[in-house]
mmCIF file of the N, C-alpha and C atoms, coordinates in Angstrom:
data_MODEL
# 
_entry.id   MODEL 
# 
loop_
_atom_site.group_PDB 
_atom_site.id 
_atom_site.type_symbol 
_atom_site.label_atom_id 
_atom_site.label_alt_id 
_atom_site.label_comp_id 
_atom_site.label_asym_id 
_atom_site.label_entity_id 
_atom_site.label_seq_id 
_atom_site.pdbx_PDB_ins_code 
_atom_site.Cartn_x 
_atom_site.Cartn_y 
_atom_site.Cartn_z 
_atom_site.occupancy 
_atom_site.B_iso_or_equiv 
_atom_site.pdbx_formal_charge 
_atom_site.auth_seq_id 
_atom_site.auth_comp_id 
_atom_site.auth_asym_id 
_atom_site.auth_atom_id 
_atom_site.pdbx_PDB_model_num 
ATOM 1   N N  . UNK A 1 1  ? -45.928 -67.992 150.713 1.00 0.00 ? 1  UNK A N  1 
ATOM 2   C CA . UNK A 1 1  ? -44.802 -67.081 150.814 1.00 0.00 ? 1  UNK A CA 1 
ATOM 3   C C  . UNK A 1 1  ? -44.086 -67.033 149.472 1.00 0.00 ? 1  UNK A C  1 
ATOM 4   N N  . UNK A 1 2  ? -43.444 -65.923 149.201 1.00 0.00 ? 2  UNK A N  1 
ATOM 5   C CA . UNK A 1 2  ? -42.679 -65.747 147.968 1.00 0.00 ? 2  UNK A CA 1 
ATOM 6   C C  . UNK A 1 2  ? -41.348 -66.495 148.105 1.00 0.00 ? 2  UNK A C  1 
ATOM 7   N N  . UNK A 1 3  ? -40.942 -67.196 147.058 1.00 0.00 ? 3  UNK A N  1 
ATOM 8   C CA . UNK A 1 3  ? -39.686 -67.949 147.071 1.00 0.00 ? 3  UNK A CA 1 
ATOM 9   C C  . UNK A 1 3  ? -38.499 -66.991 147.181 1.00 0.00 ? 3  UNK A C  1 
ATOM 10  N N  . UNK A 1 4  ? -37.599 -67.268 148.124 1.00 0.00 ? 4  UNK A N  1 
ATOM 11  C CA . UNK A 1 4  ? -36.427 -66.402 148.299 1.00 0.00 ? 4  UNK A CA 1 
ATOM 12  C C  . UNK A 1 4  ? -35.322 -66.726 147.290 1.00 0.00 ? 4  UNK A C  1 
ATOM 13  N N  . UNK A 1 5  ? -35.436 -67.857 146.600 1.00 0.00 ? 5  UNK A N  1 
ATOM 14  C CA . UNK A 1 5  ? -34.415 -68.243 145.625 1.00 0.00 ? 5  UNK A CA 1 
ATOM 15  C C  . UNK A 1 5  ? -34.692 -67.607 144.264 1.00 0.00 ? 5  UNK A C  1 
ATOM 16  N N  . UNK A 1 6  ? -35.861 -67.902 143.688 1.00 0.00 ? 6  UNK A N  1 
ATOM 17  C CA . UNK A 1 6  ? -36.155 -67.381 142.348 1.00 0.00 ? 6  UNK A CA 1 
ATOM 18  C C  . UNK A 1 6  ? -36.901 -66.048 142.377 1.00 0.00 ? 6  UNK A C  1 
ATOM 19  N N  . UNK A 1 7  ? -37.501 -65.732 143.515 1.00 0.00 ? 7  UNK A N  1 
ATOM 20  C CA . UNK A 1 7  ? -38.255 -64.490 143.710 1.00 0.00 ? 7  UNK A CA 1 
ATOM 21  C C  . UNK A 1 7  ? -39.436 -64.355 142.746 1.00 0.00 ? 7  UNK A C  1 
ATOM 22  N N  . UNK A 1 8  ? -39.844 -65.443 142.128 1.00 0.00 ? 8  UNK A N  1 
ATOM 23  C CA . UNK A 1 8  ? -40.962 -65.415 141.177 1.00 0.00 ? 8  UNK A CA 1 
ATOM 24  C C  . UNK A 1 8  ? -42.170 -66.206 141.680 1.00 0.00 ? 8  UNK A C  1 
ATOM 25  N N  . UNK A 1 9  ? -41.907 -67.414 142.176 1.00 0.00 ? 9  UNK A N  1 
ATOM 26  C CA . UNK A 1 9  ? -42.995 -68.313 142.539 1.00 0.00 ? 9  UNK A CA 1 
ATOM 27  C C  . UNK A 1 9  ? -43.486 -68.139 143.953 1.00 0.00 ? 9  UNK A C  1 
ATOM 28  N N  . UNK A 1 10 ? -44.662 -68.659 144.194 1.00 0.00 ? 10 UNK A N  1 
ATOM 29  C CA . UNK A 1 10 ? -45.239 -68.749 145.532 1.00 0.00 ? 10 UNK A CA 1 
ATOM 30  C C  . UNK A 1 10 ? -45.086 -70.197 145.995 1.00 0.00 ? 10 UNK A C  1 
ATOM 31  N N  . UNK A 1 11 ? -44.905 -70.371 147.297 1.00 0.00 ? 11 UNK A N  1 
ATOM 32  C CA . UNK A 1 11 ? -44.754 -71.729 147.805 1.00 0.00 ? 11 UNK A CA 1 
ATOM 33  C C  . UNK A 1 11 ? -46.126 -72.327 148.115 1.00 0.00 ? 11 UNK A C  1 
ATOM 34  N N  . UNK A 1 12 ? -46.219 -73.625 147.880 1.00 0.00 ? 12 UNK A N  1 
ATOM 35  C CA . UNK A 1 12 ? -47.436 -74.384 148.117 1.00 0.00 ? 12 UNK A CA 1 
ATOM 36  C C  . UNK A 1 12 ? -47.088 -75.590 148.970 1.00 0.00 ? 12 UNK A C  1 
ATOM 37  N N  . UNK A 1 13 ? -48.060 -76.077 149.724 1.00 0.00 ? 13 UNK A N  1 
ATOM 38  C CA . UNK A 1 13 ? -47.833 -77.259 150.542 1.00 0.00 ? 13 UNK A CA 1 
ATOM 39  C C  . UNK A 1 13 ? -47.513 -78.443 149.638 1.00 0.00 ? 13 UNK A C  1 
ATOM 40  N N  . UNK A 1 14 ? -46.438 -79.154 149.968 1.00 0.00 ? 14 UNK A N  1 
ATOM 41  C CA . UNK A 1 14 ? -46.026 -80.303 149.172 1.00 0.00 ? 14 UNK A CA 1 
ATOM 42  C C  . UNK A 1 14 ? -45.168 -81.242 149.993 1.00 0.00 ? 14 UNK A C  1 
ATOM 43  N N  . UNK A 1 15 ? -44.369 -82.038 149.315 1.00 0.00 ? 15 UNK A N  1 
ATOM 44  C CA . UNK A 1 15 ? -43.498 -83.028 149.942 1.00 0.00 ? 15 UNK A CA 1 
ATOM 45  C C  . UNK A 1 15 ? -42.076 -82.841 149.433 1.00 0.00 ? 15 UNK A C  1 
ATOM 46  N N  . UNK A 1 16 ? -41.117 -83.205 150.294 1.00 0.00 ? 16 UNK A N  1 
ATOM 47  C CA . UNK A 1 16 ? -39.706 -83.084 149.927 1.00 0.00 ? 16 UNK A CA 1 
ATOM 48  C C  . UNK A 1 16 ? -38.977 -84.366 150.296 1.00 0.00 ? 16 UNK A C  1 
ATOM 49  N N  . UNK A 1 17 ? -37.923 -84.648 149.575 1.00 0.00 ? 17 UNK A N  1 
ATOM 50  C CA . UNK A 1 17 ? -36.994 -85.703 149.945 1.00 0.00 ? 17 UNK A CA 1 
ATOM 51  C C  . UNK A 1 17 ? -35.781 -85.015 150.557 1.00 0.00 ? 17 UNK A C  1 
ATOM 52  N N  . UNK A 1 18 ? -35.464 -85.419 151.793 1.00 0.00 ? 18 UNK A N  1 
ATOM 53  C CA . UNK A 1 18 ? -34.382 -84.784 152.542 1.00 0.00 ? 18 UNK A CA 1 
ATOM 54  C C  . UNK A 1 18 ? -33.248 -85.783 152.708 1.00 0.00 ? 18 UNK A C  1 
ATOM 55  N N  . UNK A 1 19 ? -32.036 -85.381 152.387 1.00 0.00 ? 19 UNK A N  1 
ATOM 56  C CA . UNK A 1 19 ? -30.852 -86.218 152.572 1.00 0.00 ? 19 UNK A CA 1 
ATOM 57  C C  . UNK A 1 19 ? -29.954 -85.562 153.608 1.00 0.00 ? 19 UNK A C  1 
ATOM 58  N N  . UNK A 1 20 ? -29.637 -86.319 154.650 1.00 0.00 ? 20 UNK A N  1 
ATOM 59  C CA . UNK A 1 20 ? -28.766 -85.828 155.715 1.00 0.00 ? 20 UNK A CA 1 
ATOM 60  C C  . UNK A 1 20 ? -27.530 -86.718 155.793 1.00 0.00 ? 20 UNK A C  1 
ATOM 61  N N  . UNK A 1 21 ? -26.358 -86.109 155.819 1.00 0.00 ? 21 UNK A N  1 
ATOM 62  C CA . UNK A 1 21 ? -25.101 -86.831 155.998 1.00 0.00 ? 21 UNK A CA 1 
ATOM 63  C C  . UNK A 1 21 ? -24.522 -86.420 157.338 1.00 0.00 ? 21 UNK A C  1 
ATOM 64  N N  . UNK A 1 22 ? -24.211 -87.400 158.177 1.00 0.00 ? 22 UNK A N  1 
ATOM 65  C CA . UNK A 1 22 ? -23.637 -87.111 159.498 1.00 0.00 ? 22 UNK A CA 1 
ATOM 66  C C  . UNK A 1 22 ? -22.649 -88.224 159.820 1.00 0.00 ? 22 UNK A C  1 
ATOM 67  N N  . UNK A 1 23 ? -21.412 -87.856 160.071 1.00 0.00 ? 23 UNK A N  1 
ATOM 68  C CA . UNK A 1 23 ? -20.363 -88.837 160.341 1.00 0.00 ? 23 UNK A CA 1 
ATOM 69  C C  . UNK A 1 23 ? -20.406 -89.905 159.249 1.00 0.00 ? 23 UNK A C  1 
ATOM 70  N N  . UNK A 1 24 ? -20.685 -91.156 159.620 1.00 0.00 ? 24 UNK A N  1 
ATOM 71  C CA . UNK A 1 24 ? -20.736 -92.241 158.632 1.00 0.00 ? 24 UNK A CA 1 
ATOM 72  C C  . UNK A 1 24 ? -22.154 -92.571 158.205 1.00 0.00 ? 24 UNK A C  1 
ATOM 73  N N  . UNK A 1 25 ? -23.116 -91.735 158.547 1.00 0.00 ? 25 UNK A N  1 
ATOM 74  C CA . UNK A 1 25 ? -24.532 -91.993 158.255 1.00 0.00 ? 25 UNK A CA 1 
ATOM 75  C C  . UNK A 1 25 ? -25.012 -91.165 157.079 1.00 0.00 ? 25 UNK A C  1 
ATOM 76  N N  . UNK A 1 26 ? -25.757 -91.792 156.197 1.00 0.00 ? 26 UNK A N  1 
ATOM 77  C CA . UNK A 1 26 ? -26.533 -91.088 155.177 1.00 0.00 ? 26 UNK A CA 1 
ATOM 78  C C  . UNK A 1 26 ? -27.980 -91.484 155.400 1.00 0.00 ? 26 UNK A C  1 
ATOM 79  N N  . UNK A 1 27 ? -28.807 -90.500 155.715 1.00 0.00 ? 27 UNK A N  1 
ATOM 80  C CA . UNK A 1 27 ? -30.227 -90.726 155.974 1.00 0.00 ? 27 UNK A CA 1 
ATOM 81  C C  . UNK A 1 27 ? -31.027 -90.005 154.902 1.00 0.00 ? 27 UNK A C  1 
ATOM 82  N N  . UNK A 1 28 ? -31.898 -90.750 154.223 1.00 0.00 ? 28 UNK A N  1 
ATOM 83  C CA . UNK A 1 28 ? -32.777 -90.174 153.207 1.00 0.00 ? 28 UNK A CA 1 
ATOM 84  C C  . UNK A 1 28 ? -34.207 -90.350 153.693 1.00 0.00 ? 28 UNK A C  1 
ATOM 85  N N  . UNK A 1 29 ? -34.918 -89.246 153.794 1.00 0.00 ? 29 UNK A N  1 
ATOM 86  C CA . UNK A 1 29 ? -36.314 -89.280 154.230 1.00 0.00 ? 29 UNK A CA 1 
ATOM 87  C C  . UNK A 1 29 ? -37.168 -88.743 153.093 1.00 0.00 ? 29 UNK A C  1 
ATOM 88  N N  . UNK A 1 30 ? -38.056 -89.588 152.596 1.00 0.00 ? 30 UNK A N  1 
ATOM 89  C CA . UNK A 1 30 ? -38.938 -89.214 151.486 1.00 0.00 ? 30 UNK A CA 1 
ATOM 90  C C  . UNK A 1 30 ? -40.290 -88.763 152.028 1.00 0.00 ? 30 UNK A C  1 
ATOM 91  N N  . UNK A 1 31 ? -40.884 -87.788 151.367 1.00 0.00 ? 31 UNK A N  1 
ATOM 92  C CA . UNK A 1 31 ? -42.238 -87.369 151.706 1.00 0.00 ? 31 UNK A CA 1 
ATOM 93  C C  . UNK A 1 31 ? -42.357 -86.479 152.921 1.00 0.00 ? 31 UNK A C  1 
ATOM 94  N N  . UNK A 1 32 ? -41.299 -85.762 153.281 1.00 0.00 ? 32 UNK A N  1 
ATOM 95  C CA . UNK A 1 32 ? -41.383 -84.832 154.405 1.00 0.00 ? 32 UNK A CA 1 
ATOM 96  C C  . UNK A 1 32 ? -42.237 -83.632 154.005 1.00 0.00 ? 32 UNK A C  1 
ATOM 97  N N  . UNK A 1 33 ? -43.132 -83.175 154.890 1.00 0.00 ? 33 UNK A N  1 
ATOM 98  C CA . UNK A 1 33 ? -43.959 -82.018 154.551 1.00 0.00 ? 33 UNK A CA 1 
ATOM 99  C C  . UNK A 1 33 ? -43.096 -80.780 154.349 1.00 0.00 ? 33 UNK A C  1 
ATOM 100 N N  . UNK A 1 34 ? -43.389 -80.039 153.305 1.00 0.00 ? 34 UNK A N  1 
ATOM 101 C CA . UNK A 1 34 ? -42.583 -78.860 152.980 1.00 0.00 ? 34 UNK A CA 1 
ATOM 102 C C  . UNK A 1 34 ? -43.425 -77.860 152.204 1.00 0.00 ? 34 UNK A C  1 
ATOM 103 N N  . UNK A 1 35 ? -42.934 -76.644 152.146 1.00 0.00 ? 35 UNK A N  1 
ATOM 104 C CA . UNK A 1 35 ? -43.471 -75.647 151.234 1.00 0.00 ? 35 UNK A CA 1 
ATOM 105 C C  . UNK A 1 35 ? -42.585 -75.716 149.991 1.00 0.00 ? 35 UNK A C  1 
ATOM 106 N N  . UNK A 1 36 ? -43.190 -75.854 148.819 1.00 0.00 ? 36 UNK A N  1 
ATOM 107 C CA . UNK A 1 36 ? -42.438 -76.045 147.577 1.00 0.00 ? 36 UNK A CA 1 
ATOM 108 C C  . UNK A 1 36 ? -42.781 -74.915 146.614 1.00 0.00 ? 36 UNK A C  1 
ATOM 109 N N  . UNK A 1 37 ? -41.746 -74.290 146.066 1.00 0.00 ? 37 UNK A N  1 
ATOM 110 C CA . UNK A 1 37 ? -41.946 -73.190 145.123 1.00 0.00 ? 37 UNK A CA 1 
ATOM 111 C C  . UNK A 1 37 ? -42.610 -73.691 143.846 1.00 0.00 ? 37 UNK A C  1 
ATOM 112 N N  . UNK A 1 38 ? -43.653 -72.996 143.428 1.00 0.00 ? 38 UNK A N  1 
ATOM 113 C CA . UNK A 1 38 ? -44.382 -73.370 142.212 1.00 0.00 ? 38 UNK A CA 1 
ATOM 114 C C  . UNK A 1 38 ? -43.590 -73.058 140.946 1.00 0.00 ? 38 UNK A C  1 
ATOM 115 N N  . UNK A 1 39 ? -42.546 -72.235 141.059 1.00 0.00 ? 39 UNK A N  1 
ATOM 116 C CA . UNK A 1 39 ? -41.756 -71.859 139.892 1.00 0.00 ? 39 UNK A CA 1 
ATOM 117 C C  . UNK A 1 39 ? -40.477 -72.685 139.758 1.00 0.00 ? 39 UNK A C  1 
ATOM 118 N N  . UNK A 1 40 ? -39.648 -72.709 140.812 1.00 0.00 ? 40 UNK A N  1 
ATOM 119 C CA . UNK A 1 40 ? -38.330 -73.353 140.697 1.00 0.00 ? 40 UNK A CA 1 
ATOM 120 C C  . UNK A 1 40 ? -38.219 -74.679 141.450 1.00 0.00 ? 40 UNK A C  1 
ATOM 121 N N  . UNK A 1 41 ? -39.207 -74.986 142.302 1.00 0.00 ? 41 UNK A N  1 
ATOM 122 C CA . UNK A 1 41 ? -39.176 -76.253 143.023 1.00 0.00 ? 41 UNK A CA 1 
ATOM 123 C C  . UNK A 1 41 ? -38.380 -76.229 144.319 1.00 0.00 ? 41 UNK A C  1 
ATOM 124 N N  . UNK A 1 42 ? -37.853 -75.076 144.717 1.00 0.00 ? 42 UNK A N  1 
ATOM 125 C CA . UNK A 1 42 ? -37.116 -74.980 145.983 1.00 0.00 ? 42 UNK A CA 1 
ATOM 126 C C  . UNK A 1 42 ? -38.034 -75.422 147.122 1.00 0.00 ? 42 UNK A C  1 
ATOM 127 N N  . UNK A 1 43 ? -37.451 -76.176 148.063 1.00 0.00 ? 43 UNK A N  1 
ATOM 128 C CA . UNK A 1 43 ? -38.229 -76.743 149.161 1.00 0.00 ? 43 UNK A CA 1 
ATOM 129 C C  . UNK A 1 43 ? -37.850 -76.080 150.486 1.00 0.00 ? 43 UNK A C  1 
ATOM 130 N N  . UNK A 1 44 ? -38.857 -75.761 151.283 1.00 0.00 ? 44 UNK A N  1 
ATOM 131 C CA . UNK A 1 44 ? -38.666 -75.131 152.588 1.00 0.00 ? 44 UNK A CA 1 
ATOM 132 C C  . UNK A 1 44 ? -39.345 -75.996 153.636 1.00 0.00 ? 44 UNK A C  1 
ATOM 133 N N  . UNK A 1 45 ? -38.584 -76.399 154.658 1.00 0.00 ? 45 UNK A N  1 
ATOM 134 C CA . UNK A 1 45 ? -39.133 -77.213 155.735 1.00 0.00 ? 45 UNK A CA 1 
ATOM 135 C C  . UNK A 1 45 ? -39.305 -76.363 156.989 1.00 0.00 ? 45 UNK A C  1 
ATOM 136 N N  . UNK A 1 46 ? -40.357 -76.654 157.756 1.00 0.00 ? 46 UNK A N  1 
ATOM 137 C CA . UNK A 1 46 ? -40.588 -75.966 159.022 1.00 0.00 ? 46 UNK A CA 1 
ATOM 138 C C  . UNK A 1 46 ? -39.527 -76.384 160.032 1.00 0.00 ? 46 UNK A C  1 
ATOM 139 N N  . UNK A 1 47 ? -39.273 -75.501 160.988 1.00 0.00 ? 47 UNK A N  1 
ATOM 140 C CA . UNK A 1 47 ? -38.281 -75.753 162.038 1.00 0.00 ? 47 UNK A CA 1 
ATOM 141 C C  . UNK A 1 47 ? -38.543 -77.055 162.779 1.00 0.00 ? 47 UNK A C  1 
ATOM 142 N N  . UNK A 1 48 ? -39.809 -77.329 163.058 1.00 0.00 ? 48 UNK A N  1 
ATOM 143 C CA . UNK A 1 48 ? -40.165 -78.531 163.809 1.00 0.00 ? 48 UNK A CA 1 
ATOM 144 C C  . UNK A 1 48 ? -39.801 -79.796 163.030 1.00 0.00 ? 48 UNK A C  1 
ATOM 145 N N  . UNK A 1 49 ? -40.036 -79.777 161.740 1.00 0.00 ? 49 UNK A N  1 
ATOM 146 C CA . UNK A 1 49 ? -39.715 -80.935 160.887 1.00 0.00 ? 49 UNK A CA 1 
ATOM 147 C C  . UNK A 1 49 ? -38.205 -81.129 160.848 1.00 0.00 ? 49 UNK A C  1 
ATOM 148 N N  . UNK A 1 50 ? -37.460 -80.041 160.684 1.00 0.00 ? 50 UNK A N  1 
ATOM 149 C CA . UNK A 1 50 ? -36.004 -80.120 160.645 1.00 0.00 ? 50 UNK A CA 1 
ATOM 150 C C  . UNK A 1 50 ? -35.462 -80.684 161.959 1.00 0.00 ? 50 UNK A C  1 
ATOM 151 N N  . UNK A 1 51 ? -35.980 -80.189 163.084 1.00 0.00 ? 51 UNK A N  1 
ATOM 152 C CA . UNK A 1 51 ? -35.538 -80.679 164.390 1.00 0.00 ? 51 UNK A CA 1 
ATOM 153 C C  . UNK A 1 51 ? -35.816 -82.174 164.532 1.00 0.00 ? 51 UNK A C  1 
ATOM 154 N N  . UNK A 1 52 ? -36.982 -82.588 164.075 1.00 0.00 ? 52 UNK A N  1 
ATOM 155 C CA . UNK A 1 52 ? -37.343 -84.010 164.129 1.00 0.00 ? 52 UNK A CA 1 
ATOM 156 C C  . UNK A 1 52 ? -36.390 -84.850 163.278 1.00 0.00 ? 52 UNK A C  1 
ATOM 157 N N  . UNK A 1 53 ? -36.099 -84.401 162.066 1.00 0.00 ? 53 UNK A N  1 
ATOM 158 C CA . UNK A 1 53 ? -35.206 -85.152 161.178 1.00 0.00 ? 53 UNK A CA 1 
ATOM 159 C C  . UNK A 1 53 ? -33.783 -85.202 161.731 1.00 0.00 ? 53 UNK A C  1 
ATOM 160 N N  . UNK A 1 54 ? -33.316 -84.097 162.299 1.00 0.00 ? 54 UNK A N  1 
ATOM 161 C CA . UNK A 1 54 ? -31.977 -84.093 162.888 1.00 0.00 ? 54 UNK A CA 1 
ATOM 162 C C  . UNK A 1 54 ? -31.902 -85.030 164.095 1.00 0.00 ? 54 UNK A C  1 
ATOM 163 N N  . UNK A 1 55 ? -32.973 -85.080 164.890 1.00 0.00 ? 55 UNK A N  1 
ATOM 164 C CA . UNK A 1 55 ? -33.029 -86.013 166.017 1.00 0.00 ? 55 UNK A CA 1 
ATOM 165 C C  . UNK A 1 55 ? -32.979 -87.458 165.550 1.00 0.00 ? 55 UNK A C  1 
ATOM 166 N N  . UNK A 1 56 ? -33.700 -87.756 164.488 1.00 0.00 ? 56 UNK A N  1 
ATOM 167 C CA . UNK A 1 56 ? -33.682 -89.104 163.918 1.00 0.00 ? 56 UNK A CA 1 
ATOM 168 C C  . UNK A 1 56 ? -32.286 -89.456 163.425 1.00 0.00 ? 56 UNK A C  1 
ATOM 169 N N  . UNK A 1 57 ? -31.628 -88.507 162.757 1.00 0.00 ? 57 UNK A N  1 
ATOM 170 C CA . UNK A 1 57 ? -30.271 -88.746 162.266 1.00 0.00 ? 57 UNK A CA 1 
ATOM 171 C C  . UNK A 1 57 ? -29.321 -89.013 163.422 1.00 0.00 ? 57 UNK A C  1 
ATOM 172 N N  . UNK A 1 58 ? -29.472 -88.251 164.502 1.00 0.00 ? 58 UNK A N  1 
ATOM 173 C CA . UNK A 1 58 ? -28.626 -88.442 165.683 1.00 0.00 ? 58 UNK A CA 1 
ATOM 174 C C  . UNK A 1 58 ? -28.805 -89.847 166.258 1.00 0.00 ? 58 UNK A C  1 
ATOM 175 N N  . UNK A 1 59 ? -30.058 -90.281 166.383 1.00 0.00 ? 59 UNK A N  1 
ATOM 176 C CA . UNK A 1 59 ? -30.346 -91.621 166.904 1.00 0.00 ? 59 UNK A CA 1 
ATOM 177 C C  . UNK A 1 59 ? -29.735 -92.706 166.015 1.00 0.00 ? 59 UNK A C  1 
ATOM 178 N N  . UNK A 1 60 ? -29.909 -92.568 164.725 1.00 0.00 ? 60 UNK A N  1 
ATOM 179 C CA . UNK A 1 60 ? -29.392 -93.571 163.786 1.00 0.00 ? 60 UNK A CA 1 
ATOM 180 C C  . UNK A 1 60 ? -27.865 -93.584 163.772 1.00 0.00 ? 60 UNK A C  1 
ATOM 181 N N  . UNK A 1 61 ? -27.238 -92.424 163.879 1.00 0.00 ? 61 UNK A N  1 
ATOM 182 C CA . UNK A 1 61 ? -25.776 -92.361 163.920 1.00 0.00 ? 61 UNK A CA 1 
ATOM 183 C C  . UNK A 1 61 ? -25.258 -93.070 165.169 1.00 0.00 ? 61 UNK A C  1 
ATOM 184 N N  . UNK A 1 62 ? -25.909 -92.837 166.314 1.00 0.00 ? 62 UNK A N  1 
ATOM 185 C CA . UNK A 1 62 ? -25.505 -93.505 167.557 1.00 0.00 ? 62 UNK A CA 1 
ATOM 186 C C  . UNK A 1 62 ? -25.692 -95.017 167.478 1.00 0.00 ? 62 UNK A C  1 
ATOM 187 N N  . UNK A 1 63 ? -26.697 -95.449 166.706 1.00 0.00 ? 63 UNK A N  1 
ATOM 188 C CA . UNK A 1 63 ? -26.970 -96.875 166.566 1.00 0.00 ? 63 UNK A CA 1 
ATOM 189 C C  . UNK A 1 63 ? -26.005 -97.551 165.581 1.00 0.00 ? 63 UNK A C  1 
ATOM 190 N N  . UNK A 1 64 ? -25.180 -96.751 164.906 1.00 0.00 ? 64 UNK A N  1 
ATOM 191 C CA . UNK A 1 64 ? -24.209 -97.315 163.978 1.00 0.00 ? 64 UNK A CA 1 
ATOM 192 C C  . UNK A 1 64 ? -24.741 -97.525 162.568 1.00 0.00 ? 64 UNK A C  1 
ATOM 193 N N  . UNK A 1 65 ? -25.919 -96.995 162.268 1.00 0.00 ? 65 UNK A N  1 
ATOM 194 C CA . UNK A 1 65 ? -26.489 -97.119 160.927 1.00 0.00 ? 65 UNK A CA 1 
ATOM 195 C C  . UNK A 1 65 ? -25.627 -96.347 159.939 1.00 0.00 ? 65 UNK A C  1 
ATOM 196 N N  . UNK A 1 66 ? -25.401 -96.950 158.770 1.00 0.00 ? 66 UNK A N  1 
ATOM 197 C CA . UNK A 1 66 ? -24.618 -96.262 157.752 1.00 0.00 ? 66 UNK A CA 1 
ATOM 198 C C  . UNK A 1 66 ? -25.502 -95.632 156.682 1.00 0.00 ? 66 UNK A C  1 
ATOM 199 N N  . UNK A 1 67 ? -26.520 -96.371 156.230 1.00 0.00 ? 67 UNK A N  1 
ATOM 200 C CA . UNK A 1 67 ? -27.432 -95.864 155.208 1.00 0.00 ? 67 UNK A CA 1 
ATOM 201 C C  . UNK A 1 67 ? -28.844 -96.249 155.605 1.00 0.00 ? 67 UNK A C  1 
ATOM 202 N N  . UNK A 1 68 ? -29.749 -95.286 155.547 1.00 0.00 ? 68 UNK A N  1 
ATOM 203 C CA . UNK A 1 68 ? -31.153 -95.543 155.864 1.00 0.00 ? 68 UNK A CA 1 
ATOM 204 C C  . UNK A 1 68 ? -32.005 -94.710 154.928 1.00 0.00 ? 68 UNK A C  1 
ATOM 205 N N  . UNK A 1 69 ? -32.938 -95.351 154.235 1.00 0.00 ? 69 UNK A N  1 
ATOM 206 C CA . UNK A 1 69 ? -33.895 -94.670 153.370 1.00 0.00 ? 69 UNK A CA 1 
ATOM 207 C C  . UNK A 1 69 ? -35.275 -95.012 153.906 1.00 0.00 ? 69 UNK A C  1 
ATOM 208 N N  . UNK A 1 70 ? -36.073 -93.976 154.205 1.00 0.00 ? 70 UNK A N  1 
ATOM 209 C CA . UNK A 1 70 ? -37.384 -94.230 154.800 1.00 0.00 ? 70 UNK A CA 1 
ATOM 210 C C  . UNK A 1 70 ? -38.385 -93.183 154.352 1.00 0.00 ? 70 UNK A C  1 
ATOM 211 N N  . UNK A 1 71 ? -39.673 -93.517 154.539 1.00 0.00 ? 71 UNK A N  1 
ATOM 212 C CA . UNK A 1 71 ? -40.762 -92.571 154.319 1.00 0.00 ? 71 UNK A CA 1 
ATOM 213 C C  . UNK A 1 71 ? -40.943 -91.762 155.594 1.00 0.00 ? 71 UNK A C  1 
ATOM 214 N N  . UNK A 1 72 ? -41.301 -90.504 155.446 1.00 0.00 ? 72 UNK A N  1 
ATOM 215 C CA . UNK A 1 72 ? -41.540 -89.643 156.590 1.00 0.00 ? 72 UNK A CA 1 
ATOM 216 C C  . UNK A 1 72 ? -42.784 -90.107 157.336 1.00 0.00 ? 72 UNK A C  1 
ATOM 217 N N  . UNK A 1 73 ? -42.667 -90.149 158.647 1.00 0.00 ? 73 UNK A N  1 
ATOM 218 C CA . UNK A 1 73 ? -43.816 -90.419 159.524 1.00 0.00 ? 73 UNK A CA 1 
ATOM 219 C C  . UNK A 1 73 ? -43.789 -89.385 160.622 1.00 0.00 ? 73 UNK A C  1 
ATOM 220 N N  . UNK A 1 74 ? -44.897 -88.707 160.833 1.00 0.00 ? 74 UNK A N  1 
ATOM 221 C CA . UNK A 1 74 ? -44.962 -87.689 161.881 1.00 0.00 ? 74 UNK A CA 1 
ATOM 222 C C  . UNK A 1 74 ? -44.753 -88.352 163.241 1.00 0.00 ? 74 UNK A C  1 
ATOM 223 N N  . UNK A 1 75 ? -44.029 -87.664 164.100 1.00 0.00 ? 75 UNK A N  1 
ATOM 224 C CA . UNK A 1 75 ? -43.746 -88.208 165.433 1.00 0.00 ? 75 UNK A CA 1 
ATOM 225 C C  . UNK A 1 75 ? -44.969 -88.199 166.313 1.00 0.00 ? 75 UNK A C  1 
# 
């Protein structure tokens, strides 16, 4: 797909580091599957991946976690 940010590059399958802040939680997930622009590096995640990451953040926030850095693992 054409990048909607730079409008120059095409996106390619790659990996992204996602940082989510929720209440007192900061969750960093490295290596999440994403489409990455070959020109500007903008990262696009699929809806399913986003839903999974938000669910993980919700669980960690309920558990009282403040900071968590992890590698992405498919559910």
